[in-house]
C-alpha positions as CSV (number, residue, x, y, z in Angstrom):
1,M,-122.2,107.3,-75.5
2,D,-121.3,103.7,-76.3
3,N,-122.6,101.9,-79.4
4,E,-125.0,99.7,-77.5
5,T,-126.7,102.8,-75.9
6,Q,-126.9,104.5,-79.2
7,N,-128.5,101.5,-80.8
8,Q,-131.1,101.3,-78.0
9,K,-131.9,104.9,-78.3
10,R,-132.3,104.6,-82.1
11,D,-134.5,101.5,-81.8
12,Y,-136.7,103.4,-79.3
13,L,-137.0,106.6,-81.3
14,L,-137.8,105.1,-84.7
15,P,-141.2,103.7,-83.8
16,V,-142.1,106.9,-82.1
17,S,-141.1,109.0,-85.1
18,I,-143.2,106.8,-87.4
19,V,-146.3,107.2,-85.2
20,I,-145.8,110.9,-84.9
21,A,-145.4,111.2,-88.7
22,G,-148.5,109.1,-89.2
23,L,-150.5,111.4,-86.9
24,L,-149.2,114.5,-88.6
25,I,-150.2,113.2,-92.0
26,A,-153.6,112.1,-90.9
27,G,-154.2,115.3,-89.1
28,A,-153.3,117.4,-92.1
29,W,-155.5,115.4,-94.3
30,V,-158.5,115.7,-92.0
31,Y,-158.0,119.4,-91.6
32,S,-157.7,120.0,-95.3
33,T,-160.8,118.0,-96.3
34,G,-163.1,118.4,-93.4
35,L,-163.7,114.6,-93.5
36,K,-162.0,111.8,-91.6
37,Y,-163.1,108.9,-93.7
38,G,-165.3,108.5,-96.7
39,K,-168.3,110.6,-96.4
40,I,-168.5,110.3,-92.6
41,E,-168.1,113.5,-90.5
42,P,-165.6,113.2,-87.6
43,G,-167.2,111.5,-84.7
44,Q,-170.4,110.5,-86.6
45,L,-169.9,106.8,-85.8
46,T,-168.4,107.2,-82.3
47,G,-171.5,106.0,-80.6
48,Q,-171.8,103.0,-82.8
49,V,-168.2,102.0,-82.3
50,A,-168.4,102.6,-78.5
51,E,-171.4,100.2,-78.3
52,K,-169.5,97.4,-80.1
53,I,-166.0,97.5,-78.7
54,S,-164.3,98.6,-75.5
55,P,-160.9,100.5,-75.4
56,A,-159.2,97.3,-74.3
57,E,-160.4,95.5,-77.4
58,E,-159.3,98.1,-80.0
59,N,-156.2,96.3,-81.0
60,N,-157.6,92.8,-80.8
61,F,-158.2,92.5,-84.5
62,K,-157.4,89.4,-86.5
63,L,-153.8,89.2,-87.5
64,P,-153.2,88.4,-91.2
65,D,-153.2,84.7,-92.0
66,S,-153.7,82.3,-94.9
67,E,-157.5,82.8,-94.8
68,D,-157.1,86.4,-95.9
69,H,-157.2,87.8,-99.4
70,I,-153.5,88.7,-99.9
71,L,-151.4,90.3,-102.6
72,G,-147.9,89.3,-101.8
73,S,-146.5,87.0,-99.2
74,L,-147.4,86.5,-95.5
75,D,-143.6,86.5,-95.0
76,A,-143.3,90.1,-96.1
77,P,-141.7,92.3,-93.5
78,V,-144.5,94.8,-93.7
79,K,-148.2,94.1,-94.2
80,I,-150.9,96.6,-94.9
81,V,-154.4,95.5,-93.8
82,E,-157.1,97.6,-95.5
83,Y,-160.7,97.7,-94.4
84,S,-162.8,98.8,-97.4
85,D,-166.3,99.5,-98.7
86,L,-166.8,98.7,-102.4
87,E,-169.3,101.6,-102.7
88,C,-167.1,104.1,-101.0
89,P,-165.7,106.6,-103.6
90,F,-162.6,107.2,-101.4
91,C,-161.9,103.5,-101.3
92,K,-162.1,103.5,-105.1
93,T,-159.4,106.2,-105.1
94,F,-157.3,104.4,-102.5
95,Q,-157.4,101.2,-104.6
96,Q,-155.3,103.0,-107.2
97,T,-152.9,104.2,-104.5
98,M,-152.4,100.7,-103.2
99,R,-152.0,99.2,-106.6
100,R,-149.2,101.7,-107.3
101,M,-147.7,100.9,-103.9
102,M,-147.7,97.2,-104.6
103,S,-146.1,97.6,-108.0
104,E,-143.2,99.4,-106.3
105,Y,-142.9,97.5,-103.0
106,G,-144.7,94.3,-103.6
107,K,-142.8,92.9,-106.5
108,D,-139.7,92.3,-104.4
109,G,-141.5,91.0,-101.4
110,K,-141.2,94.0,-99.1
111,V,-144.9,94.6,-98.6
112,A,-148.1,92.4,-98.6
113,W,-151.6,93.9,-99.0
114,I,-154.5,92.3,-97.1
115,Y,-158.0,93.3,-98.2
116,R,-160.9,93.0,-95.7
117,H,-164.5,94.1,-96.0
118,Y,-166.1,97.0,-94.0
119,P,-169.3,97.8,-95.9
120,L,-170.9,100.9,-94.3
121,E,-174.5,99.8,-94.8
122,Q,-175.9,103.0,-93.2
123,L,-174.4,104.9,-96.2
124,H,-174.2,102.2,-98.8
125,P,-176.9,99.5,-98.4
126,K,-175.7,97.7,-101.6
127,A,-172.1,97.4,-100.4
128,K,-172.6,94.2,-98.3
129,Q,-174.1,92.3,-101.3
130,S,-171.2,93.5,-103.4
131,A,-168.7,92.3,-100.8
132,I,-170.4,88.9,-100.8
133,A,-170.1,88.9,-104.6
134,S,-166.3,89.3,-104.3
135,E,-166.2,86.4,-101.9
136,C,-168.0,84.2,-104.4
137,A,-165.5,85.3,-107.0
138,G,-162.8,84.1,-104.6
139,E,-164.5,80.8,-104.1
140,L,-164.9,80.1,-107.8
141,G,-161.5,81.4,-109.0
142,G,-159.2,81.7,-106.0
143,N,-157.2,84.6,-104.8
144,E,-156.5,85.8,-108.4
145,K,-160.1,86.1,-109.3
146,F,-161.0,87.8,-106.0
147,W,-158.6,90.6,-106.7
148,A,-159.7,90.7,-110.4
149,Y,-163.3,91.1,-109.2
150,I,-162.4,93.9,-106.8
151,D,-160.5,95.8,-109.5
152,K,-163.2,95.4,-112.1
153,Y,-165.9,96.4,-109.6
154,Y,-164.1,99.6,-108.7
155,E,-163.6,100.3,-112.4
156,I,-167.3,100.3,-113.2
157,T,-169.1,101.4,-110.1
158,P,-170.3,105.0,-109.9
159,A,-169.8,104.6,-106.0
160,N,-172.0,106.1,-103.3
161,N,-174.5,103.2,-103.6
162,E,-175.2,103.8,-107.2
163,I,-174.1,100.4,-108.5
164,D,-176.7,98.3,-110.3
165,L,-176.6,95.0,-108.5
166,A,-177.5,93.3,-111.9
167,E,-173.8,94.1,-112.7
168,L,-172.5,91.7,-110.1
169,P,-172.8,88.5,-112.2
170,R,-171.8,90.3,-115.3
171,I,-168.5,91.3,-113.7
172,A,-168.0,87.6,-112.8
173,K,-168.5,86.6,-116.4
174,E,-166.2,89.4,-117.6
175,I,-163.3,88.1,-115.5
176,G,-163.8,84.6,-116.7
177,L,-166.0,83.0,-114.0
178,D,-168.9,80.7,-114.7
179,Q,-171.9,83.1,-114.3
180,S,-174.4,80.4,-113.4
181,R,-172.3,79.0,-110.6
182,F,-171.5,82.6,-109.4
183,E,-175.2,83.5,-109.2
184,T,-175.9,80.3,-107.2
185,C,-173.2,81.3,-104.7
186,L,-174.4,84.9,-104.6
187,N,-178.1,84.0,-104.0
188,S,-177.2,81.5,-101.3
189,G,-176.1,84.2,-98.9
190,K,-173.4,81.9,-97.6
191,Y,-170.9,84.6,-97.1
192,G,-173.1,87.0,-95.1
193,Q,-171.7,85.9,-91.8
194,K,-168.1,86.3,-93.0
195,I,-168.8,89.9,-94.0
196,E,-170.4,90.5,-90.5
197,D,-167.3,89.0,-88.9
198,S,-165.1,91.3,-91.0
199,I,-167.1,94.3,-89.9
200,K,-166.5,93.4,-86.2
201,D,-162.9,92.9,-87.0
202,A,-162.7,96.4,-88.5
203,L,-164.2,97.9,-85.4
204,A,-161.8,96.0,-83.2
205,A,-159.0,97.4,-85.3
206,G,-160.2,101.0,-84.6
207,A,-161.9,101.7,-87.9
208,Q,-164.6,104.4,-87.8
209,G,-165.0,104.7,-91.6
210,T,-163.5,103.7,-94.9
211,P,-160.9,103.3,-96.1
212,Y,-159.0,102.4,-92.9
213,S,-155.7,100.6,-93.0
214,L,-153.1,99.4,-90.6
215,I,-149.4,99.1,-91.5
216,I,-148.1,96.1,-89.5
217,T,-144.3,96.1,-89.1
218,K,-142.1,93.0,-88.7
219,D,-141.9,93.6,-85.0
220,G,-145.7,93.8,-84.6
221,A,-146.0,97.6,-84.4
222,K,-149.2,99.0,-86.0
223,V,-149.4,102.3,-87.8
224,P,-152.9,103.5,-88.8
225,I,-153.7,105.1,-92.2
226,S,-157.0,106.9,-91.9
227,G,-158.8,107.8,-95.1
228,A,-157.7,107.7,-98.7
229,Q,-154.2,109.0,-98.1
230,P,-152.4,109.9,-101.3
231,Y,-149.6,107.8,-102.6
232,E,-146.9,110.2,-101.3
233,N,-148.1,109.9,-97.7
234,V,-148.4,106.1,-97.7
235,K,-144.9,105.9,-99.4
236,F,-143.5,108.1,-96.7
237,L,-144.8,105.9,-93.9
238,L,-143.6,102.7,-95.7
239,E,-140.2,104.1,-96.1
240,Q,-140.0,104.9,-92.4
241,V,-141.2,101.5,-91.5
242,L,-138.9,99.6,-93.9
243,R,-135.9,101.6,-92.8
């Protein structure tokens, strides 16, 4: 077999092996926990998803751009787009996984992390208001304060819709934002539509619960991460993609 044929075979097999590995990891996690995402039983939201998107639209989600909340660079060879619910306990756990991942792979520009909102209001009615609050933090303090708000929120929330919404402006003040301006933004409801658009985008990406993430490779391939996968599993997938 000549070198060109060997290279073609290798280039074909690598994406396939990554997808198979991802499916094996996701399947093992679902089997061991009895849950696919968050607190949602497998198939619970199937009807809701089917009503909002058709199979042809599943991959027509918004590609990362400068309007996103990004840790890292848009020029990174690998991007992880996470759809998250601030009141989901599994998202809270996955936040730590992603922070660890970025400390290892983000510092040298290999990976960028994109955070998008997917509040599951049927489970966590307070989650949408919390998502709006994080957008107000981003408006007042830029990308740095958006991520600071997300981190602090996960630090204090009991999760499962038990956050006291009176904490939202207090978090803003704690991370150094003007509390009065923050409350004006929060009470305006100006980011409600943005959150709705993000929910539609999550559904278009194939999300049925939270957290749900997509690894996007430099050649445009998409590898799903379903649920709060542990660090070792996400690291394994990233190593395969980066290789």
